[in-house]
N, C-alpha and C positions, 0 to 999 in steps of 0.2 A: 676300909681305904674309901677317900671320898671318890665321890664321882661327882661328875658335871651331867645335871639332867636338866634337858629341855622337856618343857611340860606342855604342851597342848590342848588346853582347855575348851571344849566346845561352847556355841553361845546358850546352848540349852540347859547350861549350869549355873547361868546367872539369871536371865528370863526363862523360867520352866512353861512348859505348857499348856495353855490355859489361864497364864497369868496375864494382868495386863502392863507389866513392870513397872508398878510403881517403884518409886527409891525405897521404900520398906521392905517390899518382895527383895529385890535386887541386893540389899544387905544382908537378909537371911540366907539367901541361897550362897552369897559369897563365902560366908560365916560356912557355914555348910562344909562349902567346900574345903576350905582351909584346913582342917583337920587333919587328912592322909598327906598332905604335903608339907605340913609342918611334922609329920614323923620323920619324914627323909630327913630334913634341915635337922632337926636333932639327932640324928646320926651322923650328921656332918656333912653329907653332901650340899653340893652347889645347886641351886637350883635358879632357873630363866622359867619366866610362867608368860606363855604368851593366851591368848585369848580371843573369842569371836566378839564382833560386832553389830553382829547383823539386824537384830531387832531395835538395836540402840540409835543407827543412823538411819534406818528407816523411819523411826518415830523424828529425828533431827529432819527430814525431808515434808513432812505431814507440818511438821512447825513452820518449816522455810514457807510453805505454801500458805498456810492460815493467815502468816505476818507479813505475808510481802506486799501489802498494801500500806504497813505501817513502817517498818524498818528494811532495809536491804538485806536481801536472800544471800548466801554463802553456798559458795562451789560447792562439789561433791568430795573434791579433797580436804576443804578446809572443814567439813565436817566430821570424816576419819577423824584429824588431827583433834576435833573437840572431845567426838567421843574417845578417843584414846588416853584423853587425859581426864575425861569424866571417872572412867572405870577403872584407868590404874589410880586414881585417888580412891575410888571405892577397896579395890583389892589389896591399892598398899596400907591401908588404914587399916583393915580387917587383920591382916598379918602381922601389923606392928601390934596391933592389941590382945591376938590370940598368943603370941610371943611373949608379950609381959606378963601374963598369964601361967606361961607355960616356965615364965623364966629364961629364956631364951636370948642369949645376948647375938644377935645379927639384925645389922643394919638392912633397910627395902627401901627400893628406889626405882621409879617408872621412870622409862625412856622413850618419848612420844619418835616412832619410827619410821623413818622416811624406804620405801621399797623401789629402788629403781627397776622399771619396765623398759623393755624395748617399743621404739616407735612403731616399730617393724612388725611386732607381735600380730600376728592372723585375726586373733581376737578383737583386734579393734575394728577390722573388716566384717564380724560378726559377734555384734552384744547379747549376749543369752542371759546375763543373773538380772533376776528379777527385784528391784527394790522402791523401798519406798511406797505409798498408798495405793489401795485399789479404783479404779473410776471405773463409773457407769460410761457410754458411748457419750452420752451428752457432755459429761465431765471431759473426757476425755479431747471431745472436739474442741473446749473452748480451752484447755490445756494449749491444742497445737494451733490455736489462734494467735500464741504470744510465743511459743519454744517450740526449738526443732528435737522433738526426742522419738527415740526407738521405743517400740512396744509391741506387747505380746497379750493376746487373750490369754488368762491364767486360770483354767482347770473349772472353768465356767463362773468364776470367781467375780471376773470383772478383768479390766485393763491394765497394765500394768507397766511402767519406765521397765526399760532395762539397759544394762551399759555394758561394758567390757570389761571381760575379766582375765588380764594377762597375766604369764609365768611371770613371776620375780626374776630377778637378773643377778640382784646383788644388797643386800643391805648395808643401807648409808654409815649408821650408826657401830654398826659390828666392832669395832674396836674401841669406842665408848662404852660397850657392854662388857669387851673382855676386861678393860680397864678396870671397872666395876668387880667383877667377877676375881679377880688377883687378891682385890680386898676381900674379899669373902660375904659380899653385900648381893642379896636377894636380887634378882631383877624382874621386873614387870615392862613385857614389853611387844613389838611387832604387835600392838591389838588390830584386832579385825583383818589382820594380813600385811599392816603396817599403810601407811600414806602413799598413792602410787603415784609416782614421779618420772619424767624423762629427764635425759641429760642430753643437754645442748653446746657443744663447744665448751664443756666442764662444767655449764651451769645446771641447776637444777629447776625443774618448773614443774607443777602439779598435774595433773592430767585426770580425767571426767573417767575413773574406773573404779572397779574393787579387786582387792587378790584374796585370794582364797586363803585364809587363817592357817592351814595344814601346810599349803607349799612356801609359806613365808616361814614357817616354823622350821620345817624339813633345812630349808637353805641356810636359815640362820641358825641350827644347830652345827651343820655342817661346816659354816664359815669360822664358827668359835670352837670345833673339833671338839664337839659335848659326846661324852662316853655312851650318854641313852639319850635317845628321842621317845617320848612316849604320845601317842596320841589318843588323848582321853574322849569317849565319847558315850553312846548309853547304854551298850552290851560289853557286858565281858568278854567274848571271843567274837571275833570274825565268825561267820559263817558262810556254808552255799547252801544253797536252796534252804535260805533262811524263811521263815514264816511257814514253812508246808512240812507234813509228816516224815518227808526227806530230810528236814534239817540236819546240816552236821558241822558243827563246832570246829575251828583249828587250831589247835596248838601252835603249831607254826606251818609255813609253806615259804616254797623259795619265789624269789621273782617269775623266775619262768611260769611255776603253778597259778601266781597271782594273776600274770598277763594272761594267762589260758584262760582262769575261771572270768577273767575282765571280759575276753571276748566271747565268754558262752552265757554274759549277761547277769552272772551271779553278784556282780557290782555295783549298782546305778551311779547313773551320773551325781543324782540328786541326794545320794545320800553317804555310802560307803564308798563309791569310786576314788572321789579327792581323796581319804585318806590311804587307800591303797598307793594310790600315782605318789603322797608326799612320800610315802614309806618307801619307794623304790629310788624317788631321787634322791630323798638321803643317802640310801646305800650306793647309788650311782657316784656321788661327791664323795665319797671316802668313809661315811660311816660304819660303824659298828653294829650297833645294836638299836632296833626299833619295834616298840611295841604296841600295839593298838587293845585297849582296855578300856574298863569304865573308873572314875576317879574312887568308889568305895573298894577297887580291889588292884588298888595302885600299887601298894606295899607286896601283895603275892605277887605280883607280876614282876616286881621288882628282882623279889627269889626265885622267880622262873616256876612257879605254882601255877601260873593262869596267865591269859592275856593270850595275844595272839603274837608269835616272833615273826616279821616277814627277813629273810636272811638272800642272800645273793646266790 
């Protein structure tokens, strides 16, 4: 029976650790990521692909900085849109070409997505998300002469700009996405968590923030009533005591157990924590099946052989 599946692909699937992020590297990584997803499509499932854009939007900020004396710089929300389009194009073309090879007759489309956030979200008063280049103290002082930015010292590597990372409230294009799915079109959307926008008197306006890709994916999955949300990461299963002799991989955990593990520090904010929170969000909004696993174990996880299921 055909299922509606949302696949949240991590940014490390597009630019791997240690890579510069050249176009050739990104195309190769995307092509490698296609195969497990194509297996699901070939089985008749309706698929929505979301993805990260952290490295790409960081690179765009560097380009902004280096070219500001030649061309006008764009704000962060526009750079989010720009990278959504760039990555959507690469992913869309890769899937189209792979489907031709496998004789799969399914259209694929990219939707540049806006994610509404609340102006009252406490994240705006406490920016925490590092983005863009590293600055020396001298470089930071020069930036602060012309720009008012929040910044942190990042692990001894220099100073970085930080921006707010509010929770998404709704996906503006959810009805358009659903209309495409009703036509059995594969949809690539919510890249980088979507473009953060606020609503004022019914009007939308971009805001200087970034949205966690997994939160946006969980919200979208709930809003389109997806059968499955797969949060794809670098490990086959979630573990407690990760990286220690006491490491224990988890096949299933309840929301109550997940919250307890988070309180105990097993799921740090900078790694597994947001994925666990996103899984809980999906379930609390009416979702039924959420699995955290690696891309190469996608089919096995769908069949219940591996991965980590989070349940109510």
